[in-house]
C-alpha positions as CSV (number, residue, x, y, z in Angstrom):
1,M,11.8,-126.8,174.2
2,L,15.5,-125.9,174.5
3,G,14.7,-122.6,176.1
4,G,12.6,-124.3,178.7
5,R,15.3,-126.9,179.6
6,L,17.9,-124.1,179.8
7,R,15.7,-122.0,182.1
8,S,15.1,-125.0,184.3
9,A,18.8,-125.7,184.6
10,L,19.7,-122.1,185.5
11,E,16.8,-121.4,187.8
12,A,17.8,-120.1,191.2
13,P,16.8,-122.3,194.1
14,A,15.4,-119.4,196.1
15,T,12.6,-118.7,193.7
16,R,12.1,-122.2,192.1
17,G,8.5,-123.2,192.0
18,L,7.1,-120.0,193.4
19,A,4.4,-118.2,191.4
20,V,5.0,-114.5,190.9
21,D,1.8,-113.6,192.8
22,D,2.9,-115.7,195.8
23,P,3.9,-113.3,198.7
24,R,6.9,-115.6,199.3
25,T,8.2,-114.6,195.9
26,T,8.9,-111.0,196.9
27,L,10.5,-112.1,200.1
28,A,12.7,-114.5,198.1
29,R,13.7,-111.8,195.6
30,R,14.7,-109.5,198.5
31,E,17.1,-112.2,199.6
32,V,18.4,-112.8,196.1
33,L,19.1,-109.1,195.6
34,Q,20.9,-108.8,198.9
35,R,23.0,-111.9,198.2
36,K,23.9,-111.5,194.5
37,A,26.5,-108.7,194.4
38,F,26.6,-108.5,190.6
39,L,22.8,-108.0,190.4
40,R,22.8,-105.5,193.2
41,K,25.4,-103.4,191.3
42,I,23.1,-103.4,188.3
43,Y,20.3,-102.0,190.4
44,L,22.6,-99.4,191.8
45,E,23.5,-98.3,188.3
46,W,19.8,-98.2,187.3
47,Y,19.0,-96.2,190.4
48,D,21.7,-93.7,189.5
49,L,19.9,-93.1,186.2
50,L,16.5,-92.7,187.8
51,L,17.8,-90.3,190.4
52,A,19.7,-88.2,187.8
53,A,16.4,-87.7,186.0
54,L,14.6,-86.2,188.9
55,P,13.7,-82.5,188.6
56,G,15.7,-80.1,190.7
57,A,12.7,-78.6,192.4
58,P,11.6,-80.2,195.7
59,G,8.5,-82.4,195.8
60,R,7.3,-85.9,196.5
61,V,8.7,-88.8,194.4
62,L,6.6,-91.9,194.1
63,E,8.1,-95.3,193.3
64,L,5.7,-97.8,191.7
65,G,6.3,-101.4,192.3
66,S,8.9,-101.0,195.1
67,G,8.7,-104.7,195.9
68,A,12.0,-106.3,196.7
69,A,14.1,-103.4,195.7
70,F,16.0,-100.8,197.7
71,L,15.7,-97.3,196.1
72,R,14.6,-95.8,199.4
73,D,18.0,-96.5,200.8
74,L,19.3,-93.9,198.4
75,L,16.4,-91.5,198.6
76,P,14.9,-91.7,202.1
77,S,12.0,-89.3,201.3
78,L,10.8,-91.7,198.6
79,V,7.2,-92.8,198.7
80,T,7.3,-96.5,198.1
81,S,4.2,-98.4,196.8
82,E,3.0,-101.7,195.7
83,V,-0.3,-103.1,194.4
84,V,-0.4,-105.4,197.4
85,A,0.7,-104.8,201.0
86,W,4.4,-105.6,201.7
87,E,6.5,-104.9,204.8
88,G,8.2,-101.5,204.4
89,V,5.9,-100.2,201.6
90,S,4.3,-96.9,202.5
91,L,1.4,-96.9,200.0
92,V,-0.8,-99.7,198.6
93,A,-2.1,-98.5,195.3
94,D,-3.0,-99.6,191.8
95,A,-1.0,-97.5,189.3
96,R,-4.2,-96.9,187.4
97,A,-6.0,-95.3,190.3
98,L,-3.5,-93.5,192.5
99,P,-4.9,-92.3,195.9
100,L,-3.1,-88.9,195.5
101,S,-4.3,-85.4,194.8
102,N,-3.8,-83.6,191.5
103,Q,-0.3,-82.4,190.7
104,S,1.0,-83.6,194.1
105,L,4.1,-85.4,192.8
106,S,7.3,-84.1,191.3
107,A,8.1,-87.5,189.8
108,I,7.2,-91.1,189.4
109,V,9.9,-93.7,189.1
110,M,9.9,-97.4,188.5
111,T,12.1,-100.4,187.7
112,N,10.6,-103.1,185.5
113,V,7.1,-102.1,186.3
114,F,5.5,-100.4,183.3
115,H,5.4,-103.6,181.3
116,H,3.3,-105.2,184.1
117,I,0.6,-102.5,183.9
118,G,-2.3,-104.1,182.0
119,D,-3.9,-100.8,180.8
120,A,-1.2,-98.4,179.8
121,R,-3.5,-95.6,178.6
122,T,-5.4,-95.4,181.9
123,F,-2.1,-95.3,183.8
124,L,-0.6,-92.6,181.6
125,R,-3.6,-90.4,182.2
126,E,-3.5,-91.1,185.9
127,A,0.2,-90.3,186.1
128,A,-0.4,-87.0,184.2
129,R,-3.0,-86.1,186.8
130,A,-0.8,-86.8,189.7
131,V,2.5,-85.3,188.4
132,R,2.9,-81.5,188.3
133,P,3.9,-79.7,185.1
134,G,7.7,-79.8,184.8
135,G,7.8,-83.1,186.7
136,V,9.1,-86.4,185.3
137,M,8.3,-90.1,185.0
138,A,11.5,-92.1,184.8
139,M,11.7,-95.9,184.3
140,I,14.0,-98.8,183.5
141,E,12.3,-101.3,181.3
142,P,12.9,-104.1,178.9
143,W,13.5,-103.0,175.3
144,V,13.1,-104.5,171.9
145,T,16.1,-105.2,169.7
146,P,17.2,-108.2,167.6
147,W,19.2,-109.5,170.5
148,S,16.5,-109.0,173.2
149,R,13.9,-110.7,171.0
150,F,16.2,-113.8,171.0
151,V,17.0,-113.7,174.7
152,Y,13.5,-112.8,176.1
153,G,11.9,-115.2,173.7
154,R,14.0,-118.2,174.9
155,L,15.2,-117.5,178.5
156,H,12.5,-115.4,180.1
157,A,9.3,-116.7,181.5
158,E,7.3,-113.5,181.0
159,P,5.5,-112.8,177.7
160,F,7.5,-110.7,175.2
161,L,5.2,-109.8,172.3
162,P,6.5,-106.9,170.1
163,E,3.9,-107.7,167.4
164,T,0.8,-107.4,169.5
165,P,-1.4,-104.5,168.3
166,D,-2.7,-103.7,171.8
167,W,-1.4,-101.7,174.7
168,E,-3.5,-103.8,177.1
169,F,-3.4,-107.3,178.3
170,R,-5.2,-109.5,180.9
171,A,-3.7,-110.6,184.1
172,D,-4.8,-113.4,186.4
173,G,-3.1,-111.9,189.5
174,P,-1.8,-108.6,190.8
175,L,1.7,-109.2,189.6
176,S,1.6,-111.9,187.0
177,G,0.4,-110.1,183.9
178,A,3.1,-108.7,181.6
179,N,4.3,-107.9,178.1
180,G,8.0,-107.1,178.2
181,A,7.7,-105.4,174.8
182,L,5.1,-102.9,176.1
183,P,7.5,-99.9,176.7
184,W,9.0,-100.2,173.2
185,I,5.5,-100.5,171.7
186,V,4.1,-97.4,173.5
187,F,7.2,-95.1,173.3
188,R,8.8,-96.2,170.1
189,R,6.7,-98.4,167.7
190,D,3.5,-96.4,168.4
191,G,5.3,-93.1,169.2
192,R,3.0,-91.1,167.0
193,T,-0.1,-92.5,168.7
194,F,1.4,-91.8,172.1
195,H,2.2,-88.2,171.3
196,A,-1.3,-87.6,169.8
197,E,-3.1,-89.2,172.7
198,F,-0.9,-87.8,175.5
199,P,0.3,-84.3,174.7
200,E,0.8,-83.8,178.5
201,W,3.8,-86.1,178.2
202,R,7.0,-85.5,176.2
203,V,9.5,-88.3,175.7
204,E,12.6,-86.5,176.9
205,S,15.1,-89.4,176.4
206,V,15.3,-93.1,175.6
207,R,18.7,-94.7,176.4
208,P,19.0,-98.3,175.3
209,L,21.5,-100.2,177.6
210,M,22.8,-103.3,179.1
211,P,22.9,-106.1,176.5
212,L,24.8,-108.6,178.7
213,R,25.1,-107.8,182.3
214,Y,21.6,-108.5,183.4
215,L,21.7,-111.8,181.6
216,L,25.0,-112.7,183.3
217,S,23.6,-111.7,186.7
218,G,20.8,-114.2,186.3
219,G,18.3,-111.6,187.4
220,M,15.9,-112.4,190.2
221,S,15.1,-115.9,189.2
222,M,18.2,-117.5,187.7
223,R,21.7,-118.4,189.0
224,S,24.3,-115.7,188.6
225,L,27.0,-116.5,186.0
226,M,29.4,-113.9,187.3
227,P,30.8,-112.8,190.7
228,G,30.5,-109.2,191.8
229,A,34.2,-108.6,191.2
230,A,33.6,-109.1,187.4
231,F,31.1,-106.2,187.2
232,G,33.6,-103.5,186.2
233,F,35.0,-105.7,183.4
234,W,31.6,-106.3,181.9
235,R,30.5,-102.7,182.3
236,A,33.6,-101.7,180.1
237,V,32.6,-104.4,177.6
238,E,29.1,-102.8,177.3
239,R,30.5,-99.4,176.3
240,L,29.3,-99.9,172.8
241,P,28.7,-97.2,170.1
242,A,25.0,-96.2,169.9
243,P,24.3,-97.9,166.6
244,I,25.4,-101.2,168.0
245,M,23.6,-100.7,171.3
246,N,20.4,-100.0,169.4
247,R,20.6,-103.5,168.1
248,V,21.7,-105.4,171.2
249,A,20.3,-103.6,174.3
250,M,18.0,-105.6,176.6
251,F,16.8,-102.6,178.6
252,A,16.2,-98.8,178.2
253,A,16.2,-95.9,180.6
254,I,13.1,-93.8,179.6
255,V,12.3,-90.3,180.8
256,L,9.1,-88.5,180.2
257,R,8.5,-84.8,181.1
258,R,5.1,-83.5,182.2
259,Q,4.3,-80.6,180.0
260,E,3.0,-77.1,181.1
261,G,-0.6,-76.2,180.3
262,S,-1.6,-79.6,178.9
263,G,-3.4,-82.7,180.1
264,R,-6.3,-83.4,182.4
265,S,-6.9,-82.3,185.9
């Protein structure tokens, strides 16, 4: 009850009352991202992490769920995609059935998308088919810690279900389904299952990060609690030792490497 009242009080006017599957929501989020300097700097930091993970060899890079974001401003050759048609998106595709030839990509990148994919196994197989050996899949995703359980459970509208036994969930619309805990479930809690079922992927790194700044930014749907000028101060505050970060992070930067000589073609 308290969480609902607090979310309502902090909700940003631009997205208030809009369903996530409403086309107007993506347009509103584009405006939010352009207007909120603190949030835009967070995305720039996330994009730096994704770009740093790309393999050195040339090749096509696909972004899943490009939506309101602006990664192509930093990587003009990026192939942008969405599950529904949006202005400026070059490919309309379901992540579970990519209209791409085998091993045609050097990388897949995404920001807050994996936890919206209702059938993770099908997607991981499809991504392994499309990414060449030596390529990567890099993502920024919500992460499960004691602090994130508290925050996502009370202040976030999307489901956050670390205890669910499944990697799948049902969705009523193309964008509305989610389990914010899914990346942690697949790559950490069920890590042995992941490695056994998907030898074509190796988890190269998982870096928990950002316990406070996204919350202070208000994200896409809430009012910002900090001006852009405060970003450097809060970035310094978040330079915590790894044992502490592992207990308070709200997100993680995850990099998978496509293995040589394994997987399906």
